TIMI-2910 file (N, C-alpha, C, CB; in pm, 1 decimal, decimal comma, always signed):
<rs>
+----------+----------+----------+----------+----------+----------+----------+----------+----------+----------+----------+----------+------+
!      n_x !      n_y !      n_z !     ca_x !     ca_y !     ca_z !      c_x !      c_y !      c_z !     cb_x !     cb_y !     cb_z ! resn !
+----------+----------+----------+----------+----------+----------+----------+----------+----------+----------+----------+----------+------+
! +12839,1 ! +12497,4 ! +10036,0 ! +12731,4 ! +12432,3 ! +10101,9 ! +12672,9 ! +12322,1 ! +10007,8 ! +12623,8 ! +12536,4 ! +10143,3 !  Unk !
! +12656,6 ! +12357,8 !  +9884,2 ! +12593,0 ! +12264,4 !  +9792,8 ! +12687,4 ! +12138,0 !  +9773,6 ! +12562,7 ! +12337,2 !  +9652,9 !  Unk !
! +12812,6 ! +12155,1 !  +9777,9 ! +12921,8 ! +12053,0 !  +9765,7 ! +12894,8 ! +11957,4 !  +9891,4 ! +13080,0 ! +12124,7 !  +9767,8 !  Unk !
! +12882,2 ! +12008,0 ! +10009,5 ! +12865,5 ! +11923,7 ! +10128,5 ! +12740,8 ! +11836,9 ! +10116,2 ! +12857,1 ! +12010,5 ! +10255,7 !  Unk !
! +12631,1 ! +11903,6 ! +10065,1 ! +12507,0 ! +11830,9 ! +10041,1 ! +12528,1 ! +11710,8 !  +9953,9 ! +12404,9 ! +11920,5 !  +9978,9 !  Unk !
! +12589,4 ! +11734,6 !  +9843,5 ! +12614,7 ! +11628,2 !  +9748,4 ! +12703,6 ! +11526,9 !  +9783,2 ! +12658,7 ! +11677,0 !  +9635,3 !  Unk !
! +12808,2 ! +11564,3 !  +9871,7 ! +12894,8 ! +11468,4 !  +9912,5 ! +12833,4 ! +11370,4 ! +10020,1 ! +13013,9 ! +11535,8 !  +9961,2 !  Unk !
! +12739,0 ! +11434,8 ! +10101,0 ! +12664,3 ! +11355,7 ! +10204,1 ! +12569,3 ! +11263,0 ! +10137,1 ! +12586,6 ! +11447,2 ! +10302,4 !  Unk !
! +12503,5 ! +11314,0 ! +10030,1 ! +12416,0 ! +11223,9 !  +9957,3 ! +12486,1 ! +11103,6 !  +9895,1 ! +12346,8 ! +11299,1 !  +9851,5 !  Unk !
! +12600,0 ! +11139,4 !  +9832,9 ! +12681,2 ! +11026,0 !  +9773,7 ! +12732,5 ! +10942,5 !  +9873,1 ! +12794,1 ! +11071,5 !  +9691,8 !  Unk !
! +12769,2 ! +10981,5 !  +9995,0 ! +12810,3 ! +10882,8 ! +10097,5 ! +12701,0 ! +10792,8 ! +10144,0 ! +12865,6 ! +10951,9 ! +10214,9 !  Unk !
! +12587,8 ! +10861,7 ! +10157,9 ! +12462,7 ! +10785,3 ! +10205,6 ! +12429,8 ! +10677,0 ! +10110,1 ! +12336,7 ! +10879,4 ! +10220,0 !  Unk !
! +12437,8 ! +10713,2 !  +9971,5 ! +12408,0 ! +10601,7 !  +9874,7 ! +12505,2 ! +10499,7 !  +9874,2 ! +12395,8 ! +10648,5 !  +9739,2 !  Unk !
! +12636,0 ! +10536,4 !  +9895,6 ! +12742,1 ! +10436,1 !  +9898,8 ! +12729,4 ! +10342,3 ! +10013,0 ! +12874,2 ! +10500,8 !  +9904,3 !  Unk !
! +12685,8 ! +10392,8 ! +10131,9 ! +12663,4 ! +10307,8 ! +10244,2 ! +12555,9 ! +10215,5 ! +10219,0 ! +12636,0 ! +10383,2 ! +10362,9 !  Unk !
! +12444,1 ! +10265,7 ! +10169,4 ! +12322,1 ! +10172,6 ! +10137,2 ! +12359,6 ! +10074,3 ! +10030,7 ! +12193,3 ! +10255,5 ! +10086,3 !  Unk !
! +12430,9 ! +10107,3 !  +9929,6 ! +12477,7 ! +10009,0 !  +9834,8 ! +12560,3 !  +9909,1 !  +9890,9 ! +12547,0 ! +10068,1 !  +9730,5 !  Unk !
! +12660,5 !  +9951,0 !  +9963,6 ! +12748,9 !  +9855,3 ! +10040,7 ! +12673,9 !  +9755,9 ! +10120,3 ! +12839,5 !  +9929,3 ! +10134,4 !  Unk !
! +12577,7 !  +9806,2 ! +10195,7 ! +12505,1 !  +9727,9 ! +10283,8 ! +12418,2 !  +9615,0 ! +10206,6 ! +12417,6 !  +9821,7 ! +10367,6 !  Unk !
! +12360,5 !  +9666,0 ! +10092,3 ! +12281,9 !  +9577,3 ! +10011,3 ! +12374,2 !  +9475,0 !  +9941,1 ! +12199,4 !  +9657,8 !  +9908,7 !  Unk !
! +12488,2 !  +9516,9 !  +9899,9 ! +12582,7 !  +9420,8 !  +9839,4 ! +12622,6 !  +9314,7 !  +9943,9 ! +12710,6 !  +9495,1 !  +9784,5 !  Unk !
! +12648,1 !  +9348,6 ! +10070,6 ! +12687,4 !  +9259,6 ! +10169,3 ! +12568,8 !  +9157,3 ! +10194,5 ! +12728,2 !  +9338,4 ! +10296,7 !  Unk !
! +12450,0 !  +9203,6 ! +10203,8 ! +12338,5 !  +9112,6 ! +10220,8 ! +12318,5 !  +9020,4 ! +10097,6 ! +12211,5 !  +9192,7 ! +10247,8 !  Unk !
! +12344,8 !  +9062,6 !  +9978,3 ! +12327,0 !  +8977,7 !  +9856,2 ! +12443,1 !  +8888,8 !  +9829,4 ! +12304,1 !  +9062,9 !  +9734,6 !  Unk !
! +12562,9 !  +8925,6 !  +9880,7 ! +12688,3 !  +8853,7 !  +9840,6 ! +12693,1 !  +8718,8 !  +9884,3 ! +12806,6 !  +8918,8 !  +9890,7 !  Unk !
! +12611,2 !  +8684,8 !  +9996,7 ! +12612,6 !  +8536,6 ! +10020,9 ! +12531,2 !  +8453,7 !  +9923,2 ! +12561,5 !  +8507,9 ! +10158,4 !  Unk !
! +12570,9 !  +8335,5 !  +9900,6 ! +12511,1 !  +8248,1 !  +9793,8 ! +12370,6 !  +8222,1 !  +9809,5 ! +12577,3 !  +8119,4 !  +9787,1 !  Unk !
! +12316,3 !  +8188,1 !  +9937,1 ! +12183,8 !  +8165,3 !  +9966,5 ! +12097,7 !  +8292,6 !  +9936,5 ! +12172,9 !  +8121,5 ! +10109,3 !  Unk !
! +12147,6 !  +8406,5 !  +9975,8 ! +12064,2 !  +8522,8 !  +9958,8 ! +12052,6 !  +8553,9 !  +9816,6 ! +12116,5 !  +8640,1 ! +10033,2 !  Unk !
! +12157,5 !  +8529,1 !  +9735,6 ! +12161,8 !  +8562,4 !  +9588,3 ! +12052,0 !  +8470,7 !  +9524,3 ! +12314,6 !  +8535,0 !  +9520,3 !  Unk !
! +12061,2 !  +8337,4 !  +9570,3 ! +11976,1 !  +8240,3 !  +9506,1 ! +11834,5 !  +8274,8 !  +9532,6 ! +12006,5 !  +8100,3 !  +9552,6 !  Unk !
! +11801,1 !  +8323,6 !  +9656,2 ! +11656,9 !  +8359,2 !  +9692,7 ! +11621,8 !  +8479,8 !  +9607,5 ! +11637,3 !  +8393,3 !  +9853,6 !  Unk !
! +11708,4 !  +8576,5 !  +9585,8 ! +11678,9 !  +8695,4 !  +9507,1 ! +11646,3 !  +8661,7 !  +9360,6 ! +11796,9 !  +8791,3 !  +9513,2 !  Unk !
! +11733,6 !  +8568,6 !  +9303,9 ! +11715,8 !  +8527,4 !  +9160,6 ! +11590,3 !  +8451,1 !  +9157,4 ! +11836,4 !  +8440,7 !  +9103,1 !  Unk !
! +11560,7 !  +8368,7 !  +9253,1 ! +11436,7 !  +8288,9 !  +9243,2 ! +11305,0 !  +8375,1 !  +9246,5 ! +11434,0 !  +8187,0 !  +9359,2 !  Unk !
! +11315,6 !  +8487,3 !  +9334,8 ! +11208,2 !  +8572,5 !  +9338,5 ! +11176,6 !  +8649,9 !  +9200,6 ! +11234,5 !  +8666,1 !  +9447,9 !  Unk !
! +11289,7 !  +8692,7 !  +9142,9 ! +11275,9 !  +8763,0 !  +9000,9 ! +11220,0 !  +8650,3 !  +8902,7 ! +11431,8 !  +8825,5 !  +8941,3 !  Unk !
! +11268,9 !  +8538,7 !  +8917,0 ! +11219,7 !  +8435,3 !  +8815,6 ! +11068,9 !  +8402,2 !  +8829,4 ! +11301,3 !  +8301,5 !  +8831,9 !  Unk !
! +11033,9 !  +8395,4 !  +8966,2 ! +10887,0 !  +8375,3 !  +8998,3 ! +10801,2 !  +8495,1 !  +8939,3 ! +10865,6 !  +8365,8 !  +9161,1 !  Unk !
! +10848,0 !  +8617,3 !  +8962,0 ! +10783,1 !  +8736,0 !  +8914,3 ! +10773,6 !  +8729,2 !  +8754,4 ! +10863,8 !  +8864,9 !  +8964,6 !  Unk !
! +10880,4 !  +8699,6 !  +8701,1 ! +10878,4 !  +8690,1 !  +8542,9 ! +10780,2 !  +8596,3 !  +8496,7 ! +11014,3 !  +8645,5 !  +8482,3 !  Unk !
! +10772,5 !  +8481,4 !  +8568,0 ! +10681,3 !  +8365,5 !  +8527,5 ! +10532,2 !  +8413,4 !  +8548,0 ! +10712,6 !  +8227,7 !  +8619,7 !  Unk !
! +10509,6 !  +8476,6 !  +8653,4 ! +10374,2 !  +8532,3 !  +8681,7 ! +10332,3 !  +8633,5 !  +8573,5 ! +10371,7 !  +8601,6 !  +8822,6 !  Unk !
! +10422,0 !  +8720,1 !  +8539,0 ! +10395,4 !  +8825,6 !  +8432,6 ! +10367,0 !  +8760,7 !  +8301,4 ! +10516,6 !  +8923,3 !  +8415,7 !  Unk !
! +10443,6 !  +8656,9 !  +8265,8 ! +10430,2 !  +8587,8 !  +8142,9 ! +10296,4 !  +8504,8 !  +8140,7 ! +10553,5 !  +8497,9 !  +8121,5 !  Unk !
! +10251,4 !  +8447,7 !  +8255,2 ! +10123,8 !  +8384,3 !  +8264,9 ! +10017,5 !  +8483,1 !  +8254,6 ! +10110,6 !  +8308,6 !  +8388,6 !  Unk !
! +10020,1 !  +8587,8 !  +8316,9 !  +9915,0 !  +8682,0 !  +8294,0 !  +9906,5 !  +8743,0 !  +8165,1 !  +9922,4 !  +8780,4 !  +8383,3 !  Unk !
! +10015,1 !  +8759,0 !  +8094,7 ! +10022,0 !  +8808,0 !  +7952,5 !  +9961,1 !  +8701,3 !  +7862,9 ! +10172,8 !  +8839,5 !  +7907,0 !  Unk !
!  +9989,4 !  +8578,3 !  +7880,4 !  +9925,7 !  +8467,5 !  +7800,1 !  +9779,0 !  +8465,1 !  +7823,1 !  +9984,9 !  +8328,6 !  +7836,1 !  Unk !
!  +9737,1 !  +8473,0 !  +7944,0 !  +9590,8 !  +8462,1 !  +7978,0 !  +9520,6 !  +8581,7 !  +7909,1 !  +9565,0 !  +8463,9 !  +8141,0 !  Unk !
!  +9566,7 !  +8699,2 !  +7921,7 !  +9513,4 !  +8820,1 !  +7859,1 !  +9502,9 !  +8804,9 !  +7714,5 !  +9596,2 !  +8937,9 !  +7889,6 !  Unk !
!  +9602,4 !  +8753,0 !  +7650,5 !  +9623,1 !  +8738,5 !  +7511,6 !  +9523,3 !  +8638,5 !  +7469,7 !  +9766,3 !  +8698,5 !  +7475,8 !  Unk !
!  +9503,7 !  +8538,0 !  +7536,6 !  +9409,5 !  +8421,5 !  +7500,3 !  +9260,6 !  +8479,4 !  +7508,1 !  +9429,5 !  +8288,4 !  +7608,4 !  Unk !
!  +9240,2 !  +8554,9 !  +7610,7 !  +9106,4 !  +8614,6 !  +7631,8 !  +9071,2 !  +8702,8 !  +7520,7 !  +9098,9 !  +8691,6 !  +7760,3 !  Unk !
!  +9164,4 !  +8786,7 !  +7482,4 !  +9140,1 !  +8892,6 !  +7378,0 !  +9139,1 !  +8819,7 !  +7242,4 !  +9254,8 !  +9010,9 !  +7381,1 !  Unk !
!  +9197,6 !  +8717,9 !  +7219,1 !  +9181,2 !  +8644,1 !  +7091,4 !  +9039,6 !  +8581,5 !  +7090,9 !  +9294,8 !  +8530,8 !  +7074,1 !  Unk !
!  +8987,5 !  +8527,5 !  +7190,6 !  +8857,9 !  +8481,3 !  +7195,3 !  +8754,4 !  +8580,1 !  +7167,4 !  +8835,4 !  +8425,6 !  +7315,6 !  Unk !
!  +8771,0 !  +8700,4 !  +7235,2 !  +8684,4 !  +8816,0 !  +7212,7 !  +8690,7 !  +8853,8 !  +7065,9 !  +8725,8 !  +8936,3 !  +7302,6 !  Unk !
!  +8808,0 !  +8866,9 !  +6995,1 !  +8807,7 !  +8907,8 !  +6853,5 !  +8751,7 !  +8802,5 !  +6768,5 !  +8944,9 !  +8941,8 !  +6805,5 !  Unk !
!  +8773,8 !  +8668,8 !  +6798,5 !  +8716,7 !  +8566,3 !  +6718,8 !  +8569,2 !  +8569,6 !  +6728,0 !  +8767,9 !  +8434,8 !  +6757,7 !  Unk !
!  +8516,0 !  +8587,8 !  +6842,9 !  +8363,9 !  +8597,1 !  +6869,7 !  +8308,1 !  +8717,3 !  +6786,5 !  +8330,9 !  +8620,0 !  +7033,5 !  Unk !
!  +8376,5 !  +8829,2 !  +6801,2 !  +8328,3 !  +8958,6 !  +6736,2 !  +8329,7 !  +8932,5 !  +6584,5 !  +8424,2 !  +9089,3 !  +6775,0 !  Unk !
!  +8426,4 !  +8874,3 !  +6531,8 !  +8433,6 !  +8854,8 !  +6386,7 !  +8362,7 !  +8734,4 !  +6323,2 !  +8570,7 !  +8846,1 !  +6351,7 !  Unk !
!  +8309,2 !  +8650,7 !  +6414,9 !  +8242,8 !  +8534,3 !  +6378,3 !  +8335,1 !  +8427,9 !  +6323,0 !  +8140,4 !  +8566,8 !  +6283,5 !  Unk !
!  +8455,7 !  +8418,1 !  +6362,2 !  +8548,0 !  +8331,3 !  +6311,9 !  +8564,0 !  +8214,8 !  +6417,3 !  +8679,2 !  +8406,4 !  +6281,0 !  Unk !
!  +8528,8 !  +8090,7 !  +6360,7 !  +8540,4 !  +7973,6 !  +6456,6 !  +8673,7 !  +7897,8 !  +6421,5 !  +8408,5 !  +7871,2 !  +6444,1 !  Unk !
!  +8733,7 !  +7853,7 !  +6527,0 !  +8852,2 !  +7767,3 !  +6513,5 !  +8812,3 !  +7628,2 !  +6500,7 !  +8945,7 !  +7781,5 !  +6628,9 !  Unk !
!  +8800,0 !  +7567,9 !  +6386,7 !  +8759,5 !  +7425,3 !  +6375,4 !  +8878,0 !  +7351,4 !  +6320,4 !  +8631,6 !  +7405,1 !  +6283,0 !  Unk !
!  +8936,8 !  +7275,5 !  +6411,0 !  +9054,3 !  +7188,9 !  +6377,3 !  +9019,5 !  +7053,4 !  +6393,1 !  +9174,3 !  +7217,0 !  +6460,0 !  Unk !
+----------+----------+----------+----------+----------+----------+----------+----------+----------+----------+----------+----------+------+
</rs>
C-alpha cells in the first residue's frame, strides 16, 4: 500500500513538472519568467542598499563621525 502511495505521489509530481515545463518552454514565457526574477533581484538589492545606507547614517550619528569630503 505504501508503494502505491509513493508511486501516485511521484506520478503527480511528474505531471505537474511536465505541465510547468510545457508552460515555460515557449520563448516568450521564459523571457517573462526571467524578467520577473531579475526585477525581484533588483528590488532586493535596492532594499539592501537603502537599509545599509540608513544603518551607516545611524552609526555615524551615534559615534559622532561626520563625513566631510
